N, CA, C and O atoms as a Tinker XYZ file with bonds, in Angstrom:
   440  protein
     1  N      0.887000   -1.302000    0.073000    73     2
     2  CA     0.023000    0.032000    0.069000    64     1     3
     3  C      0.897000    1.508000    0.051000    63     2     4     5
     4  O      1.733000    1.898000    0.866000    81     3
     5  N      0.530000    1.991000   -0.842000    73     3     6
     6  CA     1.535000    3.432000   -0.930000    64     5     7
     7  C      0.764000    4.442000    0.175000    63     6     8     9
     8  O     -0.441000    4.617000    0.350000    81     7
     9  N      1.748000    4.948000    0.750000    73     7    10
    10  CA     1.648000    6.040000    1.790000    64     9    11
    11  C      1.757000    7.499000    1.163000    63    10    12    13
    12  O      2.857000    7.794000    0.697000    81    11
    13  N      0.940000    8.257000    1.111000    73    11    14
    14  CA     1.046000    9.466000    0.292000    64    13    15
    15  C      1.941000   10.463000    1.162000    63    14    16    17
    16  O      2.618000   11.333000    0.615000    81    15
    17  N      1.914000   10.318000    2.312000    73    15    18
    18  CA     2.567000   11.306000    3.256000    64    17    19
    19  C      4.064000   10.966000    3.064000    63    18    20    21
    20  O      4.832000   11.919000    2.936000    81    19
    21  N      4.607000    9.594000    3.027000    73    19    22
    22  CA     5.692000    9.565000    2.704000    64    21    23
    23  C      6.331000    9.816000    1.476000    63    22    24    25
    24  O      7.473000   10.260000    1.362000    81    23
    25  N      5.375000    9.449000    0.332000    73    23    26
    26  CA     5.752000   10.068000   -0.969000    64    25    27
    27  C      5.782000   11.289000   -1.012000    63    26    28    29
    28  O      6.549000   11.720000   -1.873000    81    27
    29  N      5.129000   12.213000   -0.288000    73    27    30
    30  CA     5.331000   13.894000   -0.459000    64    29    31
    31  C      6.499000   14.089000    0.179000    63    30    32    33
    32  O      7.135000   15.041000   -0.273000    81    31
    33  N      7.134000   13.358000    1.316000    73    31    34
    34  CA     8.158000   13.775000    1.907000    64    33    35
    35  C      9.466000   13.438000    1.172000    63    34    36    37
    36  O     10.451000   14.176000    1.144000    81    35
    37  N      9.344000   12.047000    0.488000    73    35    38
    38  CA    10.448000   11.607000   -0.425000    64    37    39
    39  C     10.395000   12.617000   -1.782000    63    38    40    41
    40  O     11.421000   12.721000   -2.454000    81    39
    41  N      9.589000   13.107000   -2.037000    73    39    42
    42  CA     9.502000   13.792000   -3.452000    64    41    43
    43  C     10.090000   15.147000   -2.859000    63    42    44    45
    44  O     11.042000   15.593000   -3.500000    81    43
    45  N      9.757000   15.756000   -1.934000    73    43    46
    46  CA    10.438000   17.142000   -1.364000    64    45    47
    47  C     11.996000   16.639000   -1.229000    63    46    48    49
    48  O     12.759000   17.346000   -1.886000    81    47
    49  N     12.528000   15.740000   -0.631000    73    47    50
    50  CA    13.753000   15.560000   -0.312000    64    49    51
    51  C     14.443000   15.341000   -1.927000    63    50    52    53
    52  O     15.558000   15.786000   -2.201000    81    51
    53  N     13.702000   14.689000   -2.790000    73    51    54
    54  CA    14.199000   14.462000   -4.252000    64    53    55
    55  C     14.654000   15.984000   -4.873000    63    54    56    57
    56  O     15.635000   16.193000   -5.587000    81    55
    57  N     13.588000   17.055000   -4.363000    73    55    58
    58  CA    13.485000   18.360000   -5.010000    64    57    59
    59  C     14.668000   19.044000   -4.430000    63    58    60    61
    60  O     15.354000   19.753000   -5.166000    81    59
    61  N     15.006000   18.878000   -3.023000    73    59    62
    62  CA    16.188000   19.491000   -2.227000    64    61    63
    63  C     17.467000   18.779000   -2.908000    63    62    64    65
    64  O     18.386000   19.495000   -3.306000    81    63
    65  N     17.521000   17.672000   -3.017000    73    63    66
    66  CA    18.881000   17.114000   -3.716000    64    65    67
    67  C     18.954000   17.575000   -5.119000    63    66    68    69
    68  O     20.086000   17.803000   -5.546000    81    67
    69  N     18.083000   17.730000   -5.805000    73    67    70
    70  CA    18.316000   18.453000   -7.259000    64    69    71
    71  C     18.671000   19.897000   -7.060000    63    70    72    73
    72  O     19.174000   20.494000   -8.012000    81    71
    73  N     18.489000   20.450000   -6.058000    73    71    74
    74  CA    18.905000   21.834000   -5.794000    64    73    75
    75  C     20.209000   21.886000   -5.054000    63    74    76    77
    76  O     20.672000   22.938000   -4.612000    81    75
    77  N     20.824000   20.631000   -4.928000    73    75    78
    78  CA    22.053000   20.493000   -4.311000    64    77    79
    79  C     22.115000   20.862000   -2.932000    63    78    80    81
    80  O     23.073000   21.463000   -2.444000    81    79
    81  N     21.105000   20.508000   -2.306000    73    79    82
    82  CA    20.872000   20.964000   -0.803000    64    81    83
    83  C     21.279000   19.378000   -0.104000    63    82    84    85
    84  O     20.980000   18.305000   -0.629000    81    83
    85  N     21.955000   19.530000    1.071000    73    83    86
    86  CA    22.177000   18.139000    1.850000    64    85    87
    87  C     21.063000   17.836000    2.833000    63    86    88    89
    88  O     20.516000   18.593000    3.635000    81    87
    89  N     20.873000   16.662000    2.603000    73    87    90
    90  CA    19.557000   16.205000    3.319000    64    89    91
    91  C     19.579000   14.960000    4.360000    63    90    92    93
    92  O     20.288000   13.977000    4.142000    81    91
    93  N     18.928000   15.048000    5.262000    73    91    94
    94  CA    19.082000   14.059000    6.344000    64    93    95
    95  C     17.611000   13.193000    6.373000    63    94    96    97
    96  O     16.651000   13.963000    6.323000    81    95
    97  N     17.320000   12.079000    6.428000    73    95    98
    98  CA    16.199000   11.441000    6.481000    64    97    99
    99  C     16.247000   10.934000    7.905000    63    98   100   101
   100  O     17.099000   10.140000    8.305000    81    99
   101  N     15.228000   11.469000    8.681000    73    99   102
   102  CA    14.959000   10.840000   10.205000    64   101   103
   103  C     13.763000    9.952000   10.212000    63   102   104   105
   104  O     12.746000   10.321000    9.624000    81   103
   105  N     13.807000    8.825000   10.827000    73   103   106
   106  CA    12.931000    7.797000   11.148000    64   105   107
   107  C     12.696000    7.310000   12.402000    63   106   108   109
   108  O     13.601000    6.809000   13.070000    81   107
   109  N     11.560000    7.408000   12.793000    73   107   110
   110  CA    11.346000    6.630000   14.120000    64   109   111
   111  C     11.392000    5.109000   14.081000    63   110   112   113
   112  O     10.562000    4.469000   13.435000    81   111
   113  N     12.477000    4.475000   14.853000    73   111   114
   114  CA    12.654000    3.410000   14.795000    64   113   115
   115  C     12.007000    2.339000   15.899000    63   114   116   117
   116  O     11.528000    1.231000   15.658000    81   115
   117  N     12.128000    2.936000   17.038000    73   115   118
   118  CA    11.224000    2.201000   18.299000    64   117   119
   119  C     10.639000    3.422000   19.133000    63   118   120   121
   120  O     11.154000    4.530000   19.284000    81   119
   121  N      9.474000    2.961000   19.619000    73   119   122
   122  CA     8.969000    3.697000   20.518000    64   121   123
   123  C      8.652000    2.703000   21.969000    63   122   124   125
   124  O      8.400000    1.499000   21.916000    81   123
   125  N      8.714000    3.311000   22.912000    73   123   126
   126  CA     8.062000    2.755000   24.415000    64   125   127
   127  C      7.084000    3.576000   25.038000    63   126   128   129
   128  O      7.246000    4.795000   24.998000    81   127
   129  N      6.121000    3.103000   25.591000    73   127   130
   130  CA     4.989000    3.975000   26.172000    64   129   131
   131  C      4.262000    4.864000   25.132000    63   130   132   133
   132  O      3.862000    4.518000   24.021000    81   131
   133  N      4.171000    6.116000   25.738000    73   131   134
   134  CA     3.227000    6.764000   25.112000    64   133   135
   135  C      4.215000    7.769000   24.023000    63   134   136   137
   136  O      5.114000    8.522000   24.398000    81   135
   137  N      3.827000    7.574000   22.772000    73   135   138
   138  CA     4.536000    8.260000   21.837000    64   137   139
   139  C      3.739000    8.997000   20.814000    63   138   140   141
   140  O      2.780000    8.429000   20.291000    81   139
   141  N      4.048000   10.169000   20.501000    73   139   142
   142  CA     2.969000   11.008000   19.448000    64   141   143
   143  C      3.012000   10.518000   18.201000    63   142   144   145
   144  O      2.024000   10.695000   17.489000    81   143
   145  N      4.232000    9.761000   17.649000    73   143   146
   146  CA     4.158000    9.073000   16.208000    64   145   147
   147  C      4.919000    7.721000   16.348000    63   146   148   149
   148  O      5.947000    7.504000   16.990000    81   147
   149  N      4.203000    6.898000   15.627000    73   147   150
   150  CA     4.369000    5.578000   15.422000    64   149   151
   151  C      5.795000    5.265000   14.713000    63   150   152   153
   152  O      6.407000    6.181000   14.164000    81   151
   153  N      6.292000    3.969000   14.742000    73   151   154
   154  CA     7.689000    3.736000   14.484000    64   153   155
   155  C      7.276000    3.710000   12.615000    63   154   156   157
   156  O      6.233000    3.307000   12.101000    81   155
   157  N      8.282000    4.181000   12.055000    73   155   158
   158  CA     8.044000    4.312000   10.638000    64   157   159
   159  C      7.877000    5.601000   10.139000    63   158   160   161
   160  O      8.030000    5.884000    8.951000    81   159
   161  N      7.456000    6.672000   11.324000    73   159   162
   162  CA     7.238000    8.038000   11.063000    64   161   163
   163  C      8.470000    8.551000   10.474000    63   162   164   165
   164  O      9.545000    8.122000   10.893000    81   163
   165  N      8.422000    9.555000    9.408000    73   163   166
   166  CA     9.472000   10.367000    8.754000    64   165   167
   167  C      9.475000   11.643000    8.579000    63   166   168   169
   168  O      8.502000   12.322000    8.250000    81   167
   169  N     10.825000   12.103000    8.841000    73   167   170
   170  CA    10.876000   13.609000    8.573000    64   169   171
   171  C     12.221000   13.870000    7.788000    63   170   172   173
   172  O     13.234000   13.245000    8.102000    81   171
   173  N     12.226000   14.705000    6.868000    73   171   174
   174  CA    13.348000   15.158000    6.418000    64   173   175
   175  C     13.696000   16.564000    6.553000    63   174   176   177
   176  O     12.852000   17.459000    6.530000    81   175
   177  N     15.203000   16.791000    6.723000    73   175   178
   178  CA    15.588000   17.941000    7.017000    64   177   179
   179  C     16.795000   18.331000    5.879000    63   178   180   181
   180  O     17.549000   17.538000    5.315000    81   179
   181  N     16.737000   19.645000    5.742000    73   179   182
   182  CA    18.152000   20.056000    4.809000    64   181   183
   183  C     19.058000   20.766000    5.472000    63   182   184   185
   184  O     18.882000   20.958000    6.675000    81   183
   185  N     20.127000   21.257000    4.851000    73   183   186
   186  CA    21.089000   21.907000    5.406000    64   185   187
   187  C     20.887000   23.458000    5.929000    63   186   188   189
   188  O     21.681000   24.067000    6.646000    81   187
   189  N     19.600000   23.972000    5.386000    73   187   190
   190  CA    19.283000   25.472000    5.638000    64   189   191
   191  C     18.423000   25.360000    6.973000    63   190   192   193
   192  O     18.134000   26.395000    7.574000    81   191
   193  N     17.946000   23.923000    7.518000    73   191   194
   194  CA    17.040000   23.741000    8.643000    64   193   195
   195  C     15.652000   23.737000    8.303000    63   194   196   197
   196  O     14.808000   23.648000    9.194000    81   195
   197  N     15.300000   23.835000    6.952000    73   195   198
   198  CA    13.786000   23.704000    6.540000    64   197   199
   199  C     13.679000   21.953000    6.715000    63   198   200   201
   200  O     14.650000   21.204000    6.618000    81   199
   201  N     12.386000   21.554000    6.969000    73   199   202
   202  CA    12.121000   20.368000    7.275000    64   201   203
   203  C     10.519000   20.104000    6.960000    63   202   204   205
   204  O      9.715000   21.022000    6.802000    81   203
   205  N     10.194000   18.715000    6.895000    73   203   206
   206  CA     9.191000   18.444000    6.273000    64   205   207
   207  C      8.731000   17.019000    6.867000    63   206   208   209
   208  O      9.634000   16.198000    7.024000    81   207
   209  N      7.418000   16.638000    7.214000    73   207   210
   210  CA     7.286000   15.409000    7.947000    64   209   211
   211  C      7.155000   15.502000    9.508000    63   210   212   213
   212  O      7.219000   16.626000   10.006000    81   211
   213  N      6.995000   14.514000   10.242000    73   211   214
   214  CA     6.941000   14.677000   11.830000    64   213   215
   215  C      7.421000   13.373000   12.345000    63   214   216   217
   216  O      7.010000   12.313000   11.872000    81   215
   217  N      8.231000   13.433000   13.247000    73   215   218
   218  CA     8.886000   12.176000   13.771000    64   217   219
   219  C      8.177000   12.256000   15.400000    63   218   220   221
   220  O      7.987000   11.186000   15.978000    81   219
   221  N      7.823000   13.500000   16.057000    73   219   222
   222  CA     7.274000   13.457000   17.323000    64   221   223
   223  C      6.621000   14.649000   17.303000    63   222   224   225
   224  O      5.661000   14.698000   16.535000    81   223
   225  N      6.889000   15.681000   17.970000    73   223   226
   226  CA     6.605000   16.848000   18.152000    64   225   227
   227  C      7.292000   17.900000   19.216000    63   226   228   229
   228  O      8.136000   17.614000   20.066000    81   227
   229  N      6.808000   18.983000   18.995000    73   227   230
   230  CA     7.414000   20.267000   19.653000    64   229   231
   231  C      8.901000   20.270000   19.753000    63   230   232   233
   232  O      9.515000   20.244000   18.687000    81   231
   233  N      9.589000   20.297000   20.890000    73   231   234
   234  CA    11.023000   20.287000   21.191000    64   233   235
   235  C     11.639000   19.409000   20.554000    63   234   236   237
   236  O     12.693000   19.683000   19.981000    81   235
   237  N     11.074000   18.117000   20.528000    73   235   238
   238  CA    11.739000   16.939000   20.236000    64   237   239
   239  C     12.391000   17.169000   18.326000    63   238   240   241
   240  O     13.519000   17.046000   17.850000    81   239
   241  N     11.273000   17.474000   17.799000    73   239   242
   242  CA    11.568000   17.805000   16.648000    64   241   243
   243  C     12.676000   18.928000   16.425000    63   242   244   245
   244  O     13.582000   18.721000   15.617000    81   243
   245  N     12.605000   20.056000   17.108000    73   243   246
   246  CA    13.579000   21.135000   17.153000    64   245   247
   247  C     14.958000   20.345000   17.254000    63   246   248   249
   248  O     15.851000   20.480000   16.418000    81   247
   249  N     15.027000   19.661000   18.159000    73   247   250
   250  CA    16.380000   18.936000   18.684000    64   249   251
   251  C     16.869000   17.875000   17.453000    63   250   252   253
   252  O     18.054000   17.775000   17.136000    81   251
   253  N     15.939000   17.207000   16.897000    73   251   254
   254  CA    16.159000   16.385000   15.556000    64   253   255
   255  C     16.791000   17.386000   14.636000    63   254   256   257
   256  O     17.977000   17.269000   14.326000    81   255
   257  N     15.972000   18.463000   14.143000    73   255   258
   258  CA    16.626000   19.439000   13.242000    64   257   259
   259  C     17.961000   19.764000   13.773000    63   258   260   261
   260  O     18.829000   19.840000   12.903000    81   259
   261  N     18.260000   19.931000   14.729000    73   259   262
   262  CA    19.635000   20.551000   15.340000    64   261   263
   263  C     20.521000   19.526000   14.936000    63   262   264   265
   264  O     21.459000   19.771000   14.177000    81   263
   265  N     20.256000   18.191000   15.464000    73   263   266
   266  CA    21.191000   17.123000   15.123000    64   265   267
   267  C     21.275000   16.644000   13.775000    63   266   268   269
   268  O     22.216000   15.906000   13.483000    81   267
   269  N     20.543000   16.915000   13.035000    73   267   270
   270  CA    20.573000   16.591000   11.642000    64   269   271
   271  C     21.605000   17.476000   10.966000    63   270   272   273
   272  O     22.518000   17.061000   10.253000    81   271
   273  N     21.343000   18.811000   11.289000    73   271   274
   274  CA    22.229000   19.909000   10.767000    64   273   275
   275  C     23.742000   19.535000   11.277000    63   274   276   277
   276  O     24.704000   19.646000   10.516000    81   275
   277  N     23.848000   19.153000   12.418000    73   275   278
   278  CA    25.213000   18.825000   13.004000    64   277   279
   279  C     25.829000   17.519000   12.199000    63   278   280   281
   280  O     27.018000   17.485000   11.880000    81   279
   281  N     25.024000   16.588000   11.940000    73   279   282
   282  CA    25.360000   15.395000   11.026000    64   281   283
   283  C     26.193000   15.736000    9.829000    63   282   284   285
   284  O     27.256000   15.262000    9.427000    81   283
   285  N     25.323000   16.807000    9.314000    73   283   286
   286  CA    25.821000   17.104000    7.861000    64   285   287
   287  C     27.130000   17.637000    7.794000    63   286   288   289
   288  O     27.823000   17.489000    6.787000    81   287
   289  N     27.602000   18.385000    9.026000    73   287   290
   290  CA    29.039000   18.618000    9.054000    64   289   291
   291  C     30.202000   18.010000    9.327000    63   290   292   293
   292  O     31.346000   18.465000    9.317000    81   291
   293  N     29.705000   16.690000    9.629000    73   291   294
   294  CA    30.492000   15.486000   10.240000    64   293   295
   295  C     30.592000   14.445000    9.035000    63   294   296   297
   296  O     29.693000   14.412000    8.195000    81   295
   297  N     31.716000   13.580000    8.956000    73   295   298
   298  CA    32.100000   12.725000    8.133000    64   297   299
   299  C     31.022000   11.409000    8.377000    63   298   300   301
   300  O     30.783000   10.680000    7.414000    81   299
   301  N     30.460000   11.172000    9.550000    73   299   302
   302  CA    29.541000   10.155000    9.624000    64   301   303
   303  C     28.091000   10.201000    8.793000    63   302   304   305
   304  O     27.441000   11.245000    8.743000    81   303
   305  N     27.679000    9.051000    8.190000    73   303   306
   306  CA    26.557000    9.100000    7.429000    64   305   307
   307  C     25.352000    8.655000    8.104000    63   306   308   309
   308  O     24.287000    8.538000    7.498000    81   307
   309  N     25.508000    8.363000    9.535000    73   307   310
   310  CA    24.149000    8.100000   10.075000    64   309   311
   311  C     24.436000    8.247000   11.521000    63   310   312   313
   312  O     25.565000    8.319000   12.008000    81   311
   313  N     23.182000    8.290000   12.237000    73   311   314
   314  CA    23.375000    8.478000   13.880000    64   313   315
   315  C     22.187000    7.894000   14.415000    63   314   316   317
   316  O     21.153000    8.039000   13.763000    81   315
   317  N     22.154000    7.248000   15.503000    73   315   318
   318  CA    21.005000    6.944000   16.217000    64   317   319
   319  C     20.593000    7.840000   17.424000    63   318   320   321
   320  O     21.509000    7.849000   18.247000    81   319
   321  N     19.610000    8.539000   17.782000    73   319   322
   322  CA    19.202000    9.357000   18.846000    64   321   323
   323  C     18.093000    9.081000   19.639000    63   322   324   325
   324  O     16.988000    8.924000   19.119000    81   323
   325  N     18.287000    8.993000   20.992000    73   323   326
   326  CA    17.172000    8.356000   21.769000    64   325   327
   327  C     16.709000    9.465000   22.606000    63   326   328   329
   328  O     17.600000   10.197000   23.040000    81   327
   329  N     15.483000    9.746000   22.927000    73   327   330
   330  CA    14.828000   10.430000   23.793000    64   329   331
   331  C     14.119000    9.862000   24.873000    63   330   332   333
   332  O     12.951000    9.559000   24.627000    81   331
   333  N     14.507000    9.665000   25.910000    73   331   334
   334  CA    13.987000    9.032000   27.376000    64   333   335
   335  C     13.513000   10.112000   28.425000    63   334   336   337
   336  O     13.954000   11.257000   28.519000    81   335
   337  N     12.629000    9.587000   29.116000    73   335   338
   338  CA    12.171000   10.362000   30.218000    64   337   339
   339  C     13.331000   10.473000   31.520000    63   338   340   341
   340  O     13.447000   11.344000   32.382000    81   339
   341  N     14.101000    9.258000   31.287000    73   339   342
   342  CA    15.547000    9.246000   32.023000    64   341   343
   343  C     16.618000   10.298000   32.126000    63   342   344   345
   344  O     17.298000   10.726000   33.058000    81   343
   345  N     16.506000   10.634000   30.514000    73   343   346
   346  CA    17.480000   11.713000   30.213000    64   345   347
   347  C     17.484000   12.952000   30.900000    63   346   348   349
   348  O     16.361000   13.322000   31.243000    81   347
   349  N     18.381000   13.662000   31.186000    73   347   350
   350  CA    18.561000   14.927000   31.737000    64   349   351
   351  C     17.728000   16.078000   31.113000    63   350   352   353
   352  O     17.097000   16.989000   31.651000    81   351
   353  N     17.918000   15.760000   29.831000    73   351   354
   354  CA    17.214000   16.840000   28.948000    64   353   355
   355  C     15.672000   16.383000   28.544000    63   354   356   357
   356  O     14.972000   17.080000   27.809000    81   355
   357  N     15.332000   15.424000   28.980000    73   355   358
   358  CA    13.875000   15.014000   28.721000    64   357   359
   359  C     12.990000   16.404000   28.793000    63   358   360   361
   360  O     12.478000   16.927000   27.804000    81   359
   361  N     12.911000   16.852000   29.991000    73   359   362
   362  CA    11.876000   17.955000   30.122000    64   361   363
   363  C     12.355000   19.165000   28.896000    63   362   364   365
   364  O     11.488000   19.862000   28.368000    81   363
   365  N     13.483000   19.274000   28.618000    73   363   366
   366  CA    13.990000   20.245000   27.639000    64   365   367
   367  C     13.410000   19.919000   26.389000    63   366   368   369
   368  O     12.829000   20.859000   25.847000    81   367
   369  N     13.412000   18.990000   25.872000    73   367   370
   370  CA    13.029000   18.467000   24.559000    64   369   371
   371  C     11.538000   17.825000   24.554000    63   370   372   373
   372  O     11.182000   17.167000   23.577000    81   371
   373  N     10.712000   18.017000   25.610000    73   371   374
   374  CA     9.460000   17.727000   25.541000    64   373   375
   375  C      8.928000   16.235000   25.769000    63   374   376   377
   376  O      7.901000   15.858000   25.204000    81   375
   377  N      9.601000   15.472000   26.543000    73   375   378
   378  CA     9.263000   14.098000   26.874000    64   377   379
   379  C      8.784000   13.953000   28.214000    63   378   380   381
   380  O      9.058000   13.017000   28.965000    81   379
   381  N      8.012000   14.986000   28.483000    73   379   382
   382  CA     7.323000   14.620000   30.031000    64   381   383
   383  C      6.224000   13.880000   30.098000    63   382   384   385
   384  O      5.649000   13.739000   31.178000    81   383
   385  N      5.705000   13.214000   28.790000    73   383   386
   386  CA     4.504000   12.472000   28.659000    64   385   387
   387  C      4.778000   11.022000   29.235000    63   386   388   389
   388  O      3.747000   10.406000   29.506000    81   387
   389  N      6.206000   10.228000   29.521000    73   387   390
   390  CA     6.367000    9.046000   29.923000    64   389   391
   391  C      6.769000    8.266000   28.700000    63   390   392   393
   392  O      6.949000    7.052000   28.795000    81   391
   393  N      6.911000    8.866000   27.618000    73   391   394
   394  CA     7.209000    7.999000   26.528000    64   393   395
   395  C      8.520000    8.010000   25.986000    63   394   396   397
   396  O      9.039000    9.112000   26.156000    81   395
   397  N      9.125000    7.338000   25.498000    73   395   398
   398  CA    10.633000    7.278000   24.885000    64   397   399
   399  C     10.340000    6.651000   23.365000    63   398   400   401
   400  O      9.448000    5.880000   23.009000    81   399
   401  N     11.454000    7.285000   22.576000    73   399   402
   402  CA    11.551000    7.156000   21.177000    64   401   403
   403  C     13.094000    6.985000   20.916000    63   402   404   405
   404  O     13.913000    7.318000   21.773000    81   403
   405  N     13.532000    6.354000   19.470000    73   403   406
   406  CA    14.424000    6.414000   19.238000    64   405   407
   407  C     14.221000    6.821000   17.519000    63   406   408   409
   408  O     13.312000    6.508000   16.751000    81   407
   409  N     15.338000    7.558000   17.314000    73   407   410
   410  CA    15.198000    7.988000   15.769000    64   409   411
   411  C     16.581000    7.937000   14.994000    63   410   412   413
   412  O     17.650000    8.322000   15.467000    81   411
   413  N     16.404000    7.432000   13.800000    73   411   414
   414  CA    17.333000    6.829000   13.143000    64   413   415
   415  C     17.758000    8.276000   12.171000    63   414   416   417
   416  O     16.818000    8.649000   11.469000    81   415
   417  N     18.977000    9.075000   12.056000    73   415   418
   418  CA    19.038000   10.012000   10.995000    64   417   419
   419  C     20.225000    9.399000   10.146000    63   418   420   421
   420  O     21.234000    8.844000   10.583000    81   419
   421  N     19.823000    9.659000    8.666000    73   419   422
   422  CA    20.682000    9.231000    7.869000    64   421   423
   423  C     20.852000   10.182000    6.705000    63   422   424   425
   424  O     19.808000   10.679000    6.281000    81   423
   425  N     22.105000   10.557000    6.053000    73   423   426
   426  CA    22.609000   11.432000    5.267000    64   425   427
   427  C     21.787000   10.653000    3.819000    63   426   428   429
   428  O     21.691000    9.432000    3.695000    81   427
   429  N     21.330000   11.518000    2.961000    73   427   430
   430  CA    20.804000   11.072000    1.641000    64   429   431
   431  C     21.931000   12.136000    0.741000    63   430   432   433
   432  O     21.972000   13.365000    0.692000    81   431
   433  N     22.674000   11.230000    0.168000    73   431   434
   434  CA    23.594000   12.078000   -0.932000    64   433   435
   435  C     23.408000   12.040000   -2.322000    63   434   436   437
   436  O     23.008000   11.000000   -2.845000    81   435
   437  N     23.668000   13.124000   -3.041000    73   435   438
   438  CA    23.240000   13.490000   -4.250000    64   437   439
   439  C     24.523000   13.076000   -4.966000    63   438   440
   440  O     24.626000   13.226000   -6.183000    81   439
């Protein structure tokens, strides 16, 4: 079954790549407890900080954008990030609901 939301995100990523923008694909790979988005949810981020899609909400997505831009400046091609209530930064990034999520960031090369 086709997911039109994913197709829209990937079409936009393709457009950014054609414009020679560096792009990161963020994908929810694990969830525990309360999570605003299910496993498989996606978001794309370009090197200007523009993004499309959703992997969580609020401050978590702001941090995903920040970490994606950081990843683009490094030699690594991927990174796994986790947001847990037990982390010191949990309240800062908006995980006060008791849920935990893991997000996989990967560069898309043109």
